[in-house]
PyMOL Python script that loads the backbone (N, CA, C, O; Angstrom):
from pymol import cmd

cmd.read_pdbstr("""\
ATOM      1  N   MET A   1     -11.517   1.123  -4.431  1.00  0.00           N
ATOM      2  CA  MET A   1     -12.957   1.270  -4.415  1.00  0.00           C
ATOM      3  C   MET A   1     -13.423   1.386  -2.972  1.00  0.00           C
ATOM      4  O   MET A   1     -13.079   0.532  -2.155  1.00  0.00           O
ATOM      5  N   ALA A   2     -14.171   2.383  -2.640  1.00  0.00           N
ATOM      6  CA  ALA A   2     -14.652   2.601  -1.281  1.00  0.00           C
ATOM      7  C   ALA A   2     -15.952   1.847  -1.052  1.00  0.00           C
ATOM      8  O   ALA A   2     -16.812   1.771  -1.930  1.00  0.00           O
ATOM      9  N   VAL A   3     -16.075   1.291   0.149  1.00  0.00           N
ATOM     10  CA  VAL A   3     -17.292   0.590   0.531  1.00  0.00           C
ATOM     11  C   VAL A   3     -18.065   1.476   1.496  1.00  0.00           C
ATOM     12  O   VAL A   3     -17.528   1.897   2.521  1.00  0.00           O
ATOM     13  N   GLU A   4     -19.297   1.756   1.181  1.00  0.00           N
ATOM     14  CA  GLU A   4     -20.113   2.624   2.027  1.00  0.00           C
ATOM     15  C   GLU A   4     -20.700   1.816   3.178  1.00  0.00           C
ATOM     16  O   GLU A   4     -21.209   0.713   2.977  1.00  0.00           O
ATOM     17  N   MET A   5     -20.624   2.374   4.390  1.00  0.00           N
ATOM     18  CA  MET A   5     -21.178   1.724   5.570  1.00  0.00           C
ATOM     19  C   MET A   5     -22.675   1.993   5.633  1.00  0.00           C
ATOM     20  O   MET A   5     -23.099   3.146   5.553  1.00  0.00           O
ATOM     21  N   LEU A   6     -23.485   0.937   5.777  1.00  0.00           N
ATOM     22  CA  LEU A   6     -24.922   1.108   5.897  1.00  0.00           C
ATOM     23  C   LEU A   6     -25.344   1.359   7.340  1.00  0.00           C
ATOM     24  O   LEU A   6     -26.352   2.021   7.586  1.00  0.00           O
ATOM     25  N   VAL A   7     -24.582   0.835   8.290  1.00  0.00           N
ATOM     26  CA  VAL A   7     -24.906   0.976   9.705  1.00  0.00           C
ATOM     27  C   VAL A   7     -23.664   1.474  10.417  1.00  0.00           C
ATOM     28  O   VAL A   7     -22.564   0.986  10.161  1.00  0.00           O
ATOM     29  N   GLU A   8     -23.827   2.436  11.302  1.00  0.00           N
ATOM     30  CA  GLU A   8     -22.693   2.954  12.047  1.00  0.00           C
ATOM     31  C   GLU A   8     -22.185   1.889  13.000  1.00  0.00           C
ATOM     32  O   GLU A   8     -22.994   1.228  13.649  1.00  0.00           O
ATOM     33  N   PRO A   9     -20.855   1.692  13.113  1.00  0.00           N
ATOM     34  CA  PRO A   9     -20.305   0.644  13.961  1.00  0.00           C
ATOM     35  C   PRO A   9     -20.761   0.709  15.411  1.00  0.00           C
ATOM     36  O   PRO A   9     -21.006  -0.339  16.008  1.00  0.00           O
ATOM     37  N   GLN A  10     -20.889   1.904  16.008  1.00  0.00           N
ATOM     38  CA  GLN A  10     -21.280   1.987  17.406  1.00  0.00           C
ATOM     39  C   GLN A  10     -22.698   1.476  17.630  1.00  0.00           C
ATOM     40  O   GLN A  10     -23.012   1.055  18.743  1.00  0.00           O
ATOM     41  N   LYS A  11     -23.564   1.493  16.625  1.00  0.00           N
ATOM     42  CA  LYS A  11     -24.918   0.968  16.770  1.00  0.00           C
ATOM     43  C   LYS A  11     -24.907  -0.549  16.854  1.00  0.00           C
ATOM     44  O   LYS A  11     -25.851  -1.144  17.374  1.00  0.00           O
ATOM     45  N   LEU A  12     -23.865  -1.179  16.354  1.00  0.00           N
ATOM     46  CA  LEU A  12     -23.754  -2.630  16.415  1.00  0.00           C
ATOM     47  C   LEU A  12     -22.881  -3.079  17.575  1.00  0.00           C
ATOM     48  O   LEU A  12     -22.552  -4.261  17.670  1.00  0.00           O
ATOM     49  N   GLY A  13     -22.504  -2.176  18.448  1.00  0.00           N
ATOM     50  CA  GLY A  13     -21.731  -2.536  19.621  1.00  0.00           C
ATOM     51  C   GLY A  13     -20.241  -2.672  19.372  1.00  0.00           C
ATOM     52  O   GLY A  13     -19.531  -3.241  20.202  1.00  0.00           O
ATOM     53  N   VAL A  14     -19.752  -2.168  18.261  1.00  0.00           N
ATOM     54  CA  VAL A  14     -18.330  -2.246  17.942  1.00  0.00           C
ATOM     55  C   VAL A  14     -17.661  -0.951  18.384  1.00  0.00           C
ATOM     56  O   VAL A  14     -18.187   0.138  18.153  1.00  0.00           O
ATOM     57  N   ASN A  15     -16.508  -1.075  19.016  1.00  0.00           N
ATOM     58  CA  ASN A  15     -15.757   0.089  19.489  1.00  0.00           C
ATOM     59  C   ASN A  15     -15.392   0.976  18.303  1.00  0.00           C
ATOM     60  O   ASN A  15     -14.668   0.555  17.402  1.00  0.00           O
ATOM     61  N   ALA A  16     -15.898   2.203  18.313  1.00  0.00           N
ATOM     62  CA  ALA A  16     -15.649   3.116  17.199  1.00  0.00           C
ATOM     63  C   ALA A  16     -14.189   3.561  17.153  1.00  0.00           C
ATOM     64  O   ALA A  16     -13.732   4.049  16.119  1.00  0.00           O
ATOM     65  N   LEU A  17     -13.445   3.403  18.258  1.00  0.00           N
ATOM     66  CA  LEU A  17     -12.048   3.814  18.293  1.00  0.00           C
ATOM     67  C   LEU A  17     -11.135   2.787  17.626  1.00  0.00           C
ATOM     68  O   LEU A  17     -10.056   3.142  17.151  1.00  0.00           O
ATOM     69  N   MET A  18     -11.547   1.529  17.585  1.00  0.00           N
ATOM     70  CA  MET A  18     -10.747   0.471  16.980  1.00  0.00           C
ATOM     71  C   MET A  18     -11.050   0.451  15.480  1.00  0.00           C
ATOM     72  O   MET A  18     -12.209   0.477  15.068  1.00  0.00           O
ATOM     73  N   LYS A  19      -9.986   0.403  14.674  1.00  0.00           N
ATOM     74  CA  LYS A  19     -10.196   0.420  13.229  1.00  0.00           C
ATOM     75  C   LYS A  19      -9.216  -0.530  12.547  1.00  0.00           C
ATOM     76  O   LYS A  19      -8.237  -0.972  13.148  1.00  0.00           O
ATOM     77  N   VAL A  20      -9.495  -0.831  11.302  1.00  0.00           N
ATOM     78  CA  VAL A  20      -8.636  -1.706  10.511  1.00  0.00           C
ATOM     79  C   VAL A  20      -7.236  -1.102  10.456  1.00  0.00           C
ATOM     80  O   VAL A  20      -7.075   0.093  10.208  1.00  0.00           O
ATOM     81  N   GLY A  21      -6.227  -1.940  10.688  1.00  0.00           N
ATOM     82  CA  GLY A  21      -4.836  -1.494  10.660  1.00  0.00           C
ATOM     83  C   GLY A  21      -4.248  -1.273  12.039  1.00  0.00           C
ATOM     84  O   GLY A  21      -3.029  -1.171  12.179  1.00  0.00           O
ATOM     85  N   ASP A  22      -5.096  -1.196  13.068  1.00  0.00           N
ATOM     86  CA  ASP A  22      -4.595  -0.999  14.436  1.00  0.00           C
ATOM     87  C   ASP A  22      -3.828  -2.224  14.913  1.00  0.00           C
ATOM     88  O   ASP A  22      -4.195  -3.360  14.610  1.00  0.00           O
ATOM     89  N   ARG A  23      -2.772  -1.981  15.654  1.00  0.00           N
ATOM     90  CA  ARG A  23      -2.011  -3.049  16.307  1.00  0.00           C
ATOM     91  C   ARG A  23      -2.681  -3.284  17.657  1.00  0.00           C
ATOM     92  O   ARG A  23      -2.902  -2.332  18.407  1.00  0.00           O
ATOM     93  N   VAL A  24      -3.011  -4.546  17.982  1.00  0.00           N
ATOM     94  CA  VAL A  24      -3.734  -4.864  19.214  1.00  0.00           C
ATOM     95  C   VAL A  24      -3.065  -6.004  19.968  1.00  0.00           C
ATOM     96  O   VAL A  24      -2.294  -6.779  19.403  1.00  0.00           O
ATOM     97  N   ARG A  25      -3.382  -6.089  21.271  1.00  0.00           N
ATOM     98  CA  ARG A  25      -2.903  -7.168  22.131  1.00  0.00           C
ATOM     99  C   ARG A  25      -4.113  -7.792  22.813  1.00  0.00           C
ATOM    100  O   ARG A  25      -5.030  -7.082  23.227  1.00  0.00           O
ATOM    101  N   VAL A  26      -4.118  -9.120  22.932  1.00  0.00           N
ATOM    102  CA  VAL A  26      -5.184  -9.831  23.634  1.00  0.00           C
ATOM    103  C   VAL A  26      -4.935  -9.679  25.129  1.00  0.00           C
ATOM    104  O   VAL A  26      -3.869 -10.050  25.620  1.00  0.00           O
ATOM    105  N   VAL A  27      -5.924  -9.128  25.868  1.00  0.00           N
ATOM    106  CA  VAL A  27      -5.742  -8.836  27.288  1.00  0.00           C
ATOM    107  C   VAL A  27      -6.504  -9.787  28.200  1.00  0.00           C
ATOM    108  O   VAL A  27      -6.322  -9.741  29.417  1.00  0.00           O
ATOM    109  N   GLN A  28      -7.357 -10.651  27.643  1.00  0.00           N
ATOM    110  CA  GLN A  28      -8.085 -11.629  28.428  1.00  0.00           C
ATOM    111  C   GLN A  28      -7.722 -13.018  27.942  1.00  0.00           C
ATOM    112  O   GLN A  28      -7.241 -13.193  26.823  1.00  0.00           O
ATOM    113  N   SER A  29      -7.955 -13.999  28.792  1.00  0.00           N
ATOM    114  CA  SER A  29      -7.715 -15.377  28.394  1.00  0.00           C
ATOM    115  C   SER A  29      -8.737 -15.782  27.331  1.00  0.00           C
ATOM    116  O   SER A  29      -9.943 -15.769  27.576  1.00  0.00           O
ATOM    117  N   VAL A  30      -8.236 -16.139  26.151  1.00  0.00           N
ATOM    118  CA  VAL A  30      -9.075 -16.593  25.042  1.00  0.00           C
ATOM    119  C   VAL A  30      -8.449 -17.885  24.530  1.00  0.00           C
ATOM    120  O   VAL A  30      -7.342 -17.875  23.991  1.00  0.00           O
ATOM    121  N   VAL A  31      -9.156 -18.987  24.700  1.00  0.00           N
ATOM    122  CA  VAL A  31      -8.633 -20.290  24.291  1.00  0.00           C
ATOM    123  C   VAL A  31      -9.198 -20.646  22.918  1.00  0.00           C
ATOM    124  O   VAL A  31     -10.408 -20.611  22.699  1.00  0.00           O
ATOM    125  N   VAL A  32      -8.289 -20.991  21.993  1.00  0.00           N
ATOM    126  CA  VAL A  32      -8.683 -21.403  20.646  1.00  0.00           C
ATOM    127  C   VAL A  32      -8.122 -22.799  20.373  1.00  0.00           C
ATOM    128  O   VAL A  32      -7.168 -23.241  21.015  1.00  0.00           O
ATOM    129  N   TYR A  33      -8.731 -23.475  19.414  1.00  0.00           N
ATOM    130  CA  TYR A  33      -8.289 -24.819  19.046  1.00  0.00           C
ATOM    131  C   TYR A  33      -7.864 -24.891  17.582  1.00  0.00           C
ATOM    132  O   TYR A  33      -7.622 -25.981  17.064  1.00  0.00           O
ATOM    133  N   HIS A  34      -7.771 -23.741  16.908  1.00  0.00           N
ATOM    134  CA  HIS A  34      -7.432 -23.754  15.487  1.00  0.00           C
ATOM    135  C   HIS A  34      -6.104 -23.065  15.175  1.00  0.00           C
ATOM    136  O   HIS A  34      -5.859 -22.694  14.027  1.00  0.00           O
ATOM    137  N   HIS A  35      -5.248 -22.890  16.179  1.00  0.00           N
ATOM    138  CA  HIS A  35      -3.929 -22.293  15.938  1.00  0.00           C
ATOM    139  C   HIS A  35      -3.095 -23.292  15.143  1.00  0.00           C
ATOM    140  O   HIS A  35      -3.021 -24.459  15.528  1.00  0.00           O
ATOM    141  N   PRO A  36      -2.460 -22.869  14.038  1.00  0.00           N
ATOM    142  CA  PRO A  36      -1.756 -23.818  13.171  1.00  0.00           C
ATOM    143  C   PRO A  36      -0.591 -24.557  13.837  1.00  0.00           C
ATOM    144  O   PRO A  36      -0.266 -25.675  13.435  1.00  0.00           O
ATOM    145  N   GLU A  37       0.033 -23.959  14.834  1.00  0.00           N
ATOM    146  CA  GLU A  37       1.152 -24.623  15.511  1.00  0.00           C
ATOM    147  C   GLU A  37       0.688 -25.509  16.667  1.00  0.00           C
ATOM    148  O   GLU A  37       1.482 -26.272  17.219  1.00  0.00           O
ATOM    149  N   HIS A  38      -0.576 -25.415  17.032  1.00  0.00           N
ATOM    150  CA  HIS A  38      -1.128 -26.189  18.144  1.00  0.00           C
ATOM    151  C   HIS A  38      -2.462 -26.801  17.726  1.00  0.00           C
ATOM    152  O   HIS A  38      -3.440 -26.725  18.469  1.00  0.00           O
ATOM    153  N   ARG A  39      -2.503 -27.403  16.549  1.00  0.00           N
ATOM    154  CA  ARG A  39      -3.730 -27.921  15.962  1.00  0.00           C
ATOM    155  C   ARG A  39      -4.425 -28.903  16.907  1.00  0.00           C
ATOM    156  O   ARG A  39      -3.797 -29.831  17.416  1.00  0.00           O
ATOM    157  N   SER A  40      -5.724 -28.693  17.139  1.00  0.00           N
ATOM    158  CA  SER A  40      -6.574 -29.549  17.983  1.00  0.00           C
ATOM    159  C   SER A  40      -6.155 -29.573  19.448  1.00  0.00           C
ATOM    160  O   SER A  40      -6.549 -30.474  20.189  1.00  0.00           O
ATOM    161  N   GLN A  41      -5.375 -28.609  19.865  1.00  0.00           N
ATOM    162  CA  GLN A  41      -4.984 -28.480  21.268  1.00  0.00           C
ATOM    163  C   GLN A  41      -5.412 -27.099  21.754  1.00  0.00           C
ATOM    164  O   GLN A  41      -5.466 -26.145  20.977  1.00  0.00           O
ATOM    165  N   ALA A  42      -5.713 -27.004  23.036  1.00  0.00           N
ATOM    166  CA  ALA A  42      -6.071 -25.709  23.601  1.00  0.00           C
ATOM    167  C   ALA A  42      -4.856 -24.782  23.560  1.00  0.00           C
ATOM    168  O   ALA A  42      -3.759 -25.169  23.963  1.00  0.00           O
ATOM    169  N   PHE A  43      -5.056 -23.560  23.073  1.00  0.00           N
ATOM    170  CA  PHE A  43      -4.000 -22.565  23.021  1.00  0.00           C
ATOM    171  C   PHE A  43      -4.580 -21.236  23.493  1.00  0.00           C
ATOM    172  O   PHE A  43      -5.572 -20.763  22.938  1.00  0.00           O
ATOM    173  N   ASP A  44      -3.973 -20.633  24.511  1.00  0.00           N
ATOM    174  CA  ASP A  44      -4.450 -19.375  25.070  1.00  0.00           C
ATOM    175  C   ASP A  44      -3.784 -18.207  24.340  1.00  0.00           C
ATOM    176  O   ASP A  44      -2.557 -18.135  24.268  1.00  0.00           O
ATOM    177  N   LEU A  45      -4.591 -17.300  23.802  1.00  0.00           N
ATOM    178  CA  LEU A  45      -4.081 -16.147  23.050  1.00  0.00           C
ATOM    179  C   LEU A  45      -3.684 -14.968  23.920  1.00  0.00           C
ATOM    180  O   LEU A  45      -3.152 -13.988  23.399  1.00  0.00           O
ATOM    181  N   GLU A  46      -3.920 -15.023  25.224  1.00  0.00           N
ATOM    182  CA  GLU A  46      -3.635 -13.881  26.095  1.00  0.00           C
ATOM    183  C   GLU A  46      -2.182 -13.436  25.931  1.00  0.00           C
ATOM    184  O   GLU A  46      -1.262 -14.247  26.033  1.00  0.00           O
ATOM    185  N   GLY A  47      -1.985 -12.146  25.678  1.00  0.00           N
ATOM    186  CA  GLY A  47      -0.652 -11.574  25.475  1.00  0.00           C
ATOM    187  C   GLY A  47      -0.208 -11.556  24.022  1.00  0.00           C
ATOM    188  O   GLY A  47       0.780 -10.899  23.692  1.00  0.00           O
ATOM    189  N   SER A  48      -0.916 -12.266  23.142  1.00  0.00           N
ATOM    190  CA  SER A  48      -0.554 -12.284  21.721  1.00  0.00           C
ATOM    191  C   SER A  48      -0.875 -10.939  21.080  1.00  0.00           C
ATOM    192  O   SER A  48      -1.833 -10.268  21.464  1.00  0.00           O
ATOM    193  N   GLU A  49      -0.065 -10.556  20.102  1.00  0.00           N
ATOM    194  CA  GLU A  49      -0.257  -9.297  19.396  1.00  0.00           C
ATOM    195  C   GLU A  49      -0.517  -9.551  17.921  1.00  0.00           C
ATOM    196  O   GLU A  49       0.010 -10.500  17.339  1.00  0.00           O
ATOM    197  N   GLY A  50      -1.337  -8.692  17.324  1.00  0.00           N
ATOM    198  CA  GLY A  50      -1.643  -8.809  15.903  1.00  0.00           C
ATOM    199  C   GLY A  50      -2.228  -7.528  15.376  1.00  0.00           C
ATOM    200  O   GLY A  50      -2.276  -6.518  16.078  1.00  0.00           O
ATOM    201  N   ASP A  51      -2.677  -7.567  14.128  1.00  0.00           N
ATOM    202  CA  ASP A  51      -3.235  -6.401  13.456  1.00  0.00           C
ATOM    203  C   ASP A  51      -4.704  -6.641  13.128  1.00  0.00           C
ATOM    204  O   ASP A  51      -5.079  -7.731  12.696  1.00  0.00           O
ATOM    205  N   VAL A  52      -5.533  -5.622  13.335  1.00  0.00           N
ATOM    206  CA  VAL A  52      -6.947  -5.705  12.983  1.00  0.00           C
ATOM    207  C   VAL A  52      -7.046  -5.666  11.460  1.00  0.00           C
ATOM    208  O   VAL A  52      -6.591  -4.710  10.832  1.00  0.00           O
ATOM    209  N   VAL A  53      -7.640  -6.703  10.864  1.00  0.00           N
ATOM    210  CA  VAL A  53      -7.788  -6.748   9.411  1.00  0.00           C
ATOM    211  C   VAL A  53      -9.226  -6.500   8.966  1.00  0.00           C
ATOM    212  O   VAL A  53      -9.467  -6.193   7.798  1.00  0.00           O
ATOM    213  N   ASP A  54     -10.192  -6.629   9.894  1.00  0.00           N
ATOM    214  CA  ASP A  54     -11.582  -6.368   9.542  1.00  0.00           C
ATOM    215  C   ASP A  54     -12.405  -6.195  10.809  1.00  0.00           C
ATOM    216  O   ASP A  54     -12.117  -6.802  11.841  1.00  0.00           O
ATOM    217  N   ILE A  55     -13.425  -5.367  10.718  1.00  0.00           N
ATOM    218  CA  ILE A  55     -14.426  -5.252  11.772  1.00  0.00           C
ATOM    219  C   ILE A  55     -15.747  -5.600  11.102  1.00  0.00           C
ATOM    220  O   ILE A  55     -16.252  -4.851  10.266  1.00  0.00           O
ATOM    221  N   VAL A  56     -16.294  -6.739  11.479  1.00  0.00           N
ATOM    222  CA  VAL A  56     -17.446  -7.303  10.790  1.00  0.00           C
ATOM    223  C   VAL A  56     -18.723  -6.573  11.205  1.00  0.00           C
ATOM    224  O   VAL A  56     -19.187  -6.705  12.338  1.00  0.00           O
ATOM    225  N   THR A  57     -19.277  -5.811  10.283  1.00  0.00           N
ATOM    226  CA  THR A  57     -20.558  -5.134  10.507  1.00  0.00           C
ATOM    227  C   THR A  57     -21.540  -5.461   9.389  1.00  0.00           C
ATOM    228  O   THR A  57     -22.728  -5.153   9.487  1.00  0.00           O
ATOM    229  N   GLN A  58     -21.029  -6.100   8.306  1.00  0.00           N
ATOM    230  CA  GLN A  58     -21.881  -6.450   7.175  1.00  0.00           C
ATOM    231  C   GLN A  58     -21.542  -7.845   6.679  1.00  0.00           C
ATOM    232  O   GLN A  58     -20.399  -8.290   6.778  1.00  0.00           O
ATOM    233  N   TRP A  59     -22.543  -8.532   6.145  1.00  0.00           N
ATOM    234  CA  TRP A  59     -22.349  -9.813   5.485  1.00  0.00           C
ATOM    235  C   TRP A  59     -23.225  -9.805   4.249  1.00  0.00           C
ATOM    236  O   TRP A  59     -24.441  -9.641   4.344  1.00  0.00           O
ATOM    237  N   GLN A  60     -22.612  -9.981   3.093  1.00  0.00           N
ATOM    238  CA  GLN A  60     -23.282  -9.928   1.802  1.00  0.00           C
ATOM    239  C   GLN A  60     -24.105  -8.655   1.647  1.00  0.00           C
ATOM    240  O   GLN A  60     -25.215  -8.681   1.115  1.00  0.00           O
ATOM    241  N   GLY A  61     -23.543  -7.532   2.121  1.00  0.00           N
ATOM    242  CA  GLY A  61     -24.182  -6.243   1.959  1.00  0.00           C
ATOM    243  C   GLY A  61     -25.263  -5.911   2.970  1.00  0.00           C
ATOM    244  O   GLY A  61     -25.853  -4.832   2.914  1.00  0.00           O
ATOM    245  N   ARG A  62     -25.532  -6.826   3.899  1.00  0.00           N
ATOM    246  CA  ARG A  62     -26.564  -6.579   4.911  1.00  0.00           C
ATOM    247  C   ARG A  62     -25.915  -6.401   6.279  1.00  0.00           C
ATOM    248  O   ARG A  62     -24.944  -7.091   6.591  1.00  0.00           O
ATOM    249  N   PRO A  63     -26.430  -5.491   7.100  1.00  0.00           N
ATOM    250  CA  PRO A  63     -25.852  -5.283   8.432  1.00  0.00           C
ATOM    251  C   PRO A  63     -26.054  -6.504   9.326  1.00  0.00           C
ATOM    252  O   PRO A  63     -27.105  -7.145   9.305  1.00  0.00           O
ATOM    253  N   VAL A  64     -25.016  -6.810  10.117  1.00  0.00           N
ATOM    254  CA  VAL A  64     -25.088  -7.919  11.067  1.00  0.00           C
ATOM    255  C   VAL A  64     -24.547  -7.451  12.407  1.00  0.00           C
ATOM    256  O   VAL A  64     -23.780  -6.490  12.480  1.00  0.00           O
ATOM    257  N   SER A  65     -24.949  -8.132  13.457  1.00  0.00           N
ATOM    258  CA  SER A  65     -24.406  -7.844  14.784  1.00  0.00           C
ATOM    259  C   SER A  65     -23.622  -9.082  15.224  1.00  0.00           C
ATOM    260  O   SER A  65     -24.130  -9.919  15.970  1.00  0.00           O
ATOM    261  N   ALA A  66     -22.401  -9.182  14.759  1.00  0.00           N
ATOM    262  CA  ALA A  66     -21.553 -10.339  15.017  1.00  0.00           C
ATOM    263  C   ALA A  66     -21.178 -10.420  16.493  1.00  0.00           C
ATOM    264  O   ALA A  66     -20.929  -9.399  17.133  1.00  0.00           O
ATOM    265  N   ASN A  67     -21.138 -11.645  17.034  1.00  0.00           N
ATOM    266  CA  ASN A  67     -20.718 -11.853  18.417  1.00  0.00           C
ATOM    267  C   ASN A  67     -19.226 -11.591  18.589  1.00  0.00           C
ATOM    268  O   ASN A  67     -18.799 -11.091  19.630  1.00  0.00           O
ATOM    269  N   LEU A  68     -18.440 -11.923  17.582  1.00  0.00           N
ATOM    270  CA  LEU A  68     -16.988 -11.743  17.602  1.00  0.00           C
ATOM    271  C   LEU A  68     -16.613 -10.881  16.387  1.00  0.00           C
ATOM    272  O   LEU A  68     -16.138 -11.405  15.380  1.00  0.00           O
ATOM    273  N   PRO A  69     -16.825  -9.568  16.479  1.00  0.00           N
ATOM    274  CA  PRO A  69     -16.730  -8.724  15.284  1.00  0.00           C
ATOM    275  C   PRO A  69     -15.334  -8.333  14.825  1.00  0.00           C
ATOM    276  O   PRO A  69     -15.182  -7.891  13.686  1.00  0.00           O
ATOM    277  N   VAL A  70     -14.311  -8.474  15.657  1.00  0.00           N
ATOM    278  CA  VAL A  70     -12.985  -7.981  15.299  1.00  0.00           C
ATOM    279  C   VAL A  70     -12.121  -9.139  14.790  1.00  0.00           C
ATOM    280  O   VAL A  70     -11.835 -10.077  15.534  1.00  0.00           O
ATOM    281  N   LEU A  71     -11.712  -9.068  13.529  1.00  0.00           N
ATOM    282  CA  LEU A  71     -10.852 -10.092  12.939  1.00  0.00           C
ATOM    283  C   LEU A  71      -9.406  -9.627  13.052  1.00  0.00           C
ATOM    284  O   LEU A  71      -9.035  -8.576  12.531  1.00  0.00           O
ATOM    285  N   VAL A  72      -8.593 -10.431  13.744  1.00  0.00           N
ATOM    286  CA  VAL A  72      -7.193 -10.067  14.003  1.00  0.00           C
ATOM    287  C   VAL A  72      -6.276 -11.078  13.318  1.00  0.00           C
ATOM    288  O   VAL A  72      -6.460 -12.288  13.448  1.00  0.00           O
ATOM    289  N   GLN A  73      -5.289 -10.566  12.589  1.00  0.00           N
ATOM    290  CA  GLN A  73      -4.261 -11.392  11.940  1.00  0.00           C
ATOM    291  C   GLN A  73      -3.058 -11.416  12.876  1.00  0.00           C
ATOM    292  O   GLN A  73      -2.426 -10.384  13.104  1.00  0.00           O
ATOM    293  N   PHE A  74      -2.737 -12.603  13.424  1.00  0.00           N
ATOM    294  CA  PHE A  74      -1.617 -12.727  14.354  1.00  0.00           C
ATOM    295  C   PHE A  74      -0.310 -13.045  13.634  1.00  0.00           C
ATOM    296  O   PHE A  74       0.741 -12.520  14.000  1.00  0.00           O
ATOM    297  N   ASN A  75      -0.367 -13.882  12.632  1.00  0.00           N
ATOM    298  CA  ASN A  75       0.788 -14.141  11.781  1.00  0.00           C
ATOM    299  C   ASN A  75       0.279 -14.521  10.395  1.00  0.00           C
ATOM    300  O   ASN A  75      -0.924 -14.468  10.137  1.00  0.00           O
ATOM    301  N   LYS A  76       1.183 -14.900   9.514  1.00  0.00           N
ATOM    302  CA  LYS A  76       0.799 -15.173   8.127  1.00  0.00           C
ATOM    303  C   LYS A  76      -0.278 -16.257   8.017  1.00  0.00           C
ATOM    304  O   LYS A  76      -1.129 -16.195   7.129  1.00  0.00           O
ATOM    305  N   LYS A  77      -0.244 -17.249   8.911  1.00  0.00           N
ATOM    306  CA  LYS A  77      -1.153 -18.387   8.815  1.00  0.00           C
ATOM    307  C   LYS A  77      -2.308 -18.363   9.811  1.00  0.00           C
ATOM    308  O   LYS A  77      -3.153 -19.256   9.767  1.00  0.00           O
ATOM    309  N   PHE A  78      -2.379 -17.388  10.700  1.00  0.00           N
ATOM    310  CA  PHE A  78      -3.364 -17.456  11.776  1.00  0.00           C
ATOM    311  C   PHE A  78      -4.132 -16.160  11.977  1.00  0.00           C
ATOM    312  O   PHE A  78      -3.547 -15.107  12.232  1.00  0.00           O
ATOM    313  N   LYS A  79      -5.467 -16.255  11.857  1.00  0.00           N
ATOM    314  CA  LYS A  79      -6.390 -15.164  12.141  1.00  0.00           C
ATOM    315  C   LYS A  79      -7.416 -15.680  13.148  1.00  0.00           C
ATOM    316  O   LYS A  79      -7.660 -16.883  13.235  1.00  0.00           O
ATOM    317  N   ALA A  80      -8.012 -14.762  13.905  1.00  0.00           N
ATOM    318  CA  ALA A  80      -9.068 -15.140  14.837  1.00  0.00           C
ATOM    319  C   ALA A  80     -10.055 -13.997  14.993  1.00  0.00           C
ATOM    320  O   ALA A  80      -9.679 -12.825  14.954  1.00  0.00           O
ATOM    321  N   HIS A  81     -11.317 -14.348  15.169  1.00  0.00           N
ATOM    322  CA  HIS A  81     -12.360 -13.370  15.471  1.00  0.00           C
ATOM    323  C   HIS A  81     -12.435 -13.209  16.981  1.00  0.00           C
ATOM    324  O   HIS A  81     -12.483 -14.200  17.710  1.00  0.00           O
ATOM    325  N   LEU A  82     -12.445 -11.960  17.458  1.00  0.00           N
ATOM    326  CA  LEU A  82     -12.456 -11.674  18.893  1.00  0.00           C
ATOM    327  C   LEU A  82     -13.457 -10.572  19.214  1.00  0.00           C
ATOM    328  O   LEU A  82     -13.913  -9.844  18.332  1.00  0.00           O
ATOM    329  N   ARG A  83     -13.787 -10.467  20.499  1.00  0.00           N
ATOM    330  CA  ARG A  83     -14.625  -9.355  20.974  1.00  0.00           C
ATOM    331  C   ARG A  83     -13.711  -8.166  21.238  1.00  0.00           C
ATOM    332  O   ARG A  83     -12.534  -8.341  21.554  1.00  0.00           O
ATOM    333  N   GLU A  84     -14.253  -6.951  21.109  1.00  0.00           N
ATOM    334  CA  GLU A  84     -13.456  -5.755  21.327  1.00  0.00           C
ATOM    335  C   GLU A  84     -12.992  -5.644  22.782  1.00  0.00           C
ATOM    336  O   GLU A  84     -11.938  -5.061  23.038  1.00  0.00           O
ATOM    337  N   LYS A  85     -13.752  -6.188  23.746  1.00  0.00           N
ATOM    338  CA  LYS A  85     -13.343  -6.103  25.148  1.00  0.00           C
ATOM    339  C   LYS A  85     -12.163  -7.038  25.471  1.00  0.00           C
ATOM    340  O   LYS A  85     -11.547  -6.911  26.529  1.00  0.00           O
ATOM    341  N   GLU A  86     -11.851  -7.966  24.573  1.00  0.00           N
ATOM    342  CA  GLU A  86     -10.726  -8.872  24.760  1.00  0.00           C
ATOM    343  C   GLU A  86      -9.411  -8.280  24.242  1.00  0.00           C
ATOM    344  O   GLU A  86      -8.349  -8.887  24.387  1.00  0.00           O
ATOM    345  N   LEU A  87      -9.491  -7.097  23.642  1.00  0.00           N
ATOM    346  CA  LEU A  87      -8.324  -6.476  22.993  1.00  0.00           C
ATOM    347  C   LEU A  87      -8.025  -5.099  23.557  1.00  0.00           C
ATOM    348  O   LEU A  87      -8.905  -4.412  24.077  1.00  0.00           O
ATOM    349  N   GLU A  88      -6.752  -4.711  23.440  1.00  0.00           N
ATOM    350  CA  GLU A  88      -6.367  -3.331  23.708  1.00  0.00           C
ATOM    351  C   GLU A  88      -5.507  -2.856  22.545  1.00  0.00           C
ATOM    352  O   GLU A  88      -4.724  -3.622  21.984  1.00  0.00           O
ATOM    353  N   ILE A  89      -5.658  -1.601  22.194  1.00  0.00           N
ATOM    354  CA  ILE A  89      -4.868  -1.003  21.114  1.00  0.00           C
ATOM    355  C   ILE A  89      -3.497  -0.663  21.673  1.00  0.00           C
ATOM    356  O   ILE A  89      -3.388  -0.066  22.744  1.00  0.00           O
ATOM    357  N   ILE A  90      -2.433  -1.050  20.937  1.00  0.00           N
ATOM    358  CA  ILE A  90      -1.071  -0.750  21.384  1.00  0.00           C
ATOM    359  C   ILE A  90      -0.377   0.162  20.394  1.00  0.00           C
ATOM    360  O   ILE A  90       0.781   0.527  20.598  1.00  0.00           O
TER     361      ILE A  90
END
""", "prot")
cmd.dss("prot")
cmd.show_as("cartoon", "prot")
cmd.util.cbc("prot")
cmd.orient("prot")
């Protein structure tokens, strides 16, 4: 089933070149505290690689301008929302 886009991604500040399924690498220091292997400890994602699983432009059918619009799956148990400027397509 296809989902129709109500708002063009570039109007919401999302890189139109990045799309679901792209392999990406974190190029800036991004510290998270929810990594399953480092629970409640600071963990820097810089250099980590994963796959884009979603670009958040809608929530419950309404357009949104998410601060961290790119959802990246790093492994089976770990996903993170990131900014497009923190990633590079590989």
